[in-house]
matplotlib code that plots the C-alpha trace (Angstrom):
import matplotlib.pyplot as plt

x = [91.1, 91.0, 92.5, 95.9, 96.2, 95.7, 93.4, 90.8, 91.3, 95.0, 97.9, 98.1, 101.9, 101.7, 100.4, 99.4, 100.1, 97.2, 97.8, 96.5, 98.5, 100.9, 102.1, 105.2, 106.7, 107.8, 111.1, 110.8, 107.6, 107.3, 105.0, 104.6, 103.5, 103.1, 105.4, 104.0, 106.3, 104.1, 103.9, 106.4, 106.2, 104.8, 103.8, 104.4, 102.4, 105.3, 106.6, 110.3, 112.4, 116.1, 118.3, 116.0, 117.4, 115.3, 115.8, 114.1, 113.4, 111.8, 110.6, 108.7, 109.0, 108.0, 108.5, 110.1, 108.2, 109.2, 112.2, 111.5, 113.4, 113.4, 114.0, 117.8, 116.9, 118.9, 122.0, 121.6, 121.0, 123.8, 121.3, 119.5, 121.2, 118.4, 118.9, 122.6, 122.1, 119.4, 121.4, 122.4, 118.8, 117.5, 116.2, 119.2, 121.9, 124.3, 121.7, 120.6, 117.5, 114.4, 116.3, 114.0, 114.8, 113.7, 113.6, 112.3, 109.6, 110.5, 113.6, 116.3, 119.1, 117.7, 117.4, 119.0, 119.1, 117.0, 117.2, 116.4, 117.6, 119.3, 119.6, 119.1, 119.9, 117.4, 118.8, 115.6, 111.9, 109.3, 107.3, 109.2, 108.5, 109.7, 109.9, 111.4, 114.5, 113.6, 113.7, 111.0, 108.3, 108.7, 106.7, 103.8, 105.4, 106.0, 103.9, 103.8, 104.6, 106.9, 106.3, 108.4, 108.8, 109.8, 111.2, 112.3, 115.6, 116.4]
y = [82.5, 79.5, 79.2, 78.1, 81.3, 79.6, 81.2, 78.8, 77.6, 78.4, 76.0, 74.7, 75.0, 78.8, 80.7, 84.3, 86.7, 87.9, 91.4, 93.2, 92.6, 95.6, 96.6, 98.3, 99.9, 103.5, 104.6, 104.7, 102.6, 99.3, 96.4, 93.5, 90.0, 86.5, 83.7, 80.2, 77.3, 74.8, 76.7, 75.7, 79.4, 82.4, 85.2, 88.4, 90.5, 93.0, 93.7, 94.7, 96.2, 95.7, 98.4, 98.8, 98.1, 96.7, 96.0, 92.7, 91.9, 88.8, 87.6, 84.8, 81.0, 78.1, 74.3, 71.6, 68.6, 69.0, 71.3, 75.0, 77.6, 81.3, 83.0, 82.2, 78.5, 75.8, 73.6, 69.9, 68.1, 65.7, 63.0, 63.1, 60.8, 61.4, 65.2, 64.8, 62.8, 65.2, 68.4, 68.6, 68.1, 71.3, 73.9, 76.1, 73.6, 76.2, 77.8, 76.4, 74.2, 76.5, 79.7, 82.2, 82.5, 85.0, 84.9, 87.1, 85.4, 82.1, 81.9, 79.6, 81.9, 84.8, 83.0, 84.6, 84.1, 86.6, 85.1, 87.6, 90.6, 91.4, 94.2, 93.1, 94.9, 93.6, 92.4, 91.7, 92.8, 90.6, 89.6, 88.8, 85.1, 83.5, 80.1, 78.1, 76.2, 72.5, 69.5, 69.5, 67.1, 67.5, 70.7, 68.6, 68.3, 72.0, 74.4, 78.0, 81.3, 84.2, 87.9, 89.6, 93.4, 94.7, 98.2, 99.9, 101.9, 103.0]
z = [46.1, 48.4, 51.9, 50.6, 48.5, 45.1, 42.6, 41.4, 37.9, 37.9, 37.8, 41.3, 41.2, 41.0, 44.1, 43.8, 46.7, 48.8, 47.7, 44.7, 41.6, 41.2, 37.8, 39.1, 42.2, 42.3, 43.7, 47.5, 47.5, 49.4, 48.6, 51.0, 49.8, 51.3, 50.0, 50.7, 51.4, 49.5, 46.3, 43.6, 42.3, 44.2, 41.8, 43.8, 41.2, 41.0, 37.5, 37.5, 34.8, 33.9, 35.5, 38.6, 42.0, 44.9, 48.6, 49.5, 53.2, 54.5, 57.9, 59.3, 59.6, 57.4, 57.7, 55.5, 56.9, 60.6, 60.2, 61.0, 59.0, 58.3, 55.0, 55.1, 55.1, 56.9, 56.4, 55.6, 58.9, 59.9, 60.6, 57.2, 54.8, 52.3, 52.3, 52.0, 48.8, 47.5, 48.1, 44.4, 43.3, 45.0, 42.5, 43.4, 44.5, 45.9, 48.2, 51.6, 52.0, 52.2, 51.5, 49.9, 46.2, 43.6, 39.8, 37.0, 35.0, 36.6, 34.4, 35.9, 34.7, 36.7, 40.1, 43.1, 46.8, 48.8, 52.3, 55.1, 53.1, 49.9, 47.3, 43.7, 40.5, 38.0, 34.7, 32.7, 32.5, 34.1, 37.1, 40.3, 41.3, 44.6, 46.2, 49.1, 47.9, 47.9, 45.6, 42.8, 43.7, 47.5, 48.0, 49.3, 52.7, 53.2, 55.2, 56.4, 54.8, 55.1, 54.5, 51.8, 51.5, 48.1, 48.1, 44.9, 45.4, 41.8]

ax = plt.figure().add_subplot(projection="3d")
ax.plot(x, y, z, "-o")
ax.set_aspect("equal")
plt.show()
């Protein structure tokens, strides 16, 4: 794994967490992973199943070019005409810029906002993937990472 957290030989758009790949998380167990702002997809290594419930808690700070944000993201700045026009082009248009987003197997229909904290009832089986909500093609100007704790409740 190189210093940006990308495994050599893998698609550079998928970043794997620094932690060991986890097949599943037992009830009451918590796994913590790093989510990189520059990665189009962050593979948490956590396999989830439909019907399971998780508490997801994130902390830290990352940057969209020069704008600092936490896991809840930020609103479109009043001074940024470009971002006002690009709002509908975000991967999850209804979520704030740089909000932490989760998805099962990277499927668009399974995307949900994690932010600083949420509880999620999983609808399908697959690996939990995450990303900072941005416009596709503009991840090159992102930097930083946040820490995501994944606790299985049910």
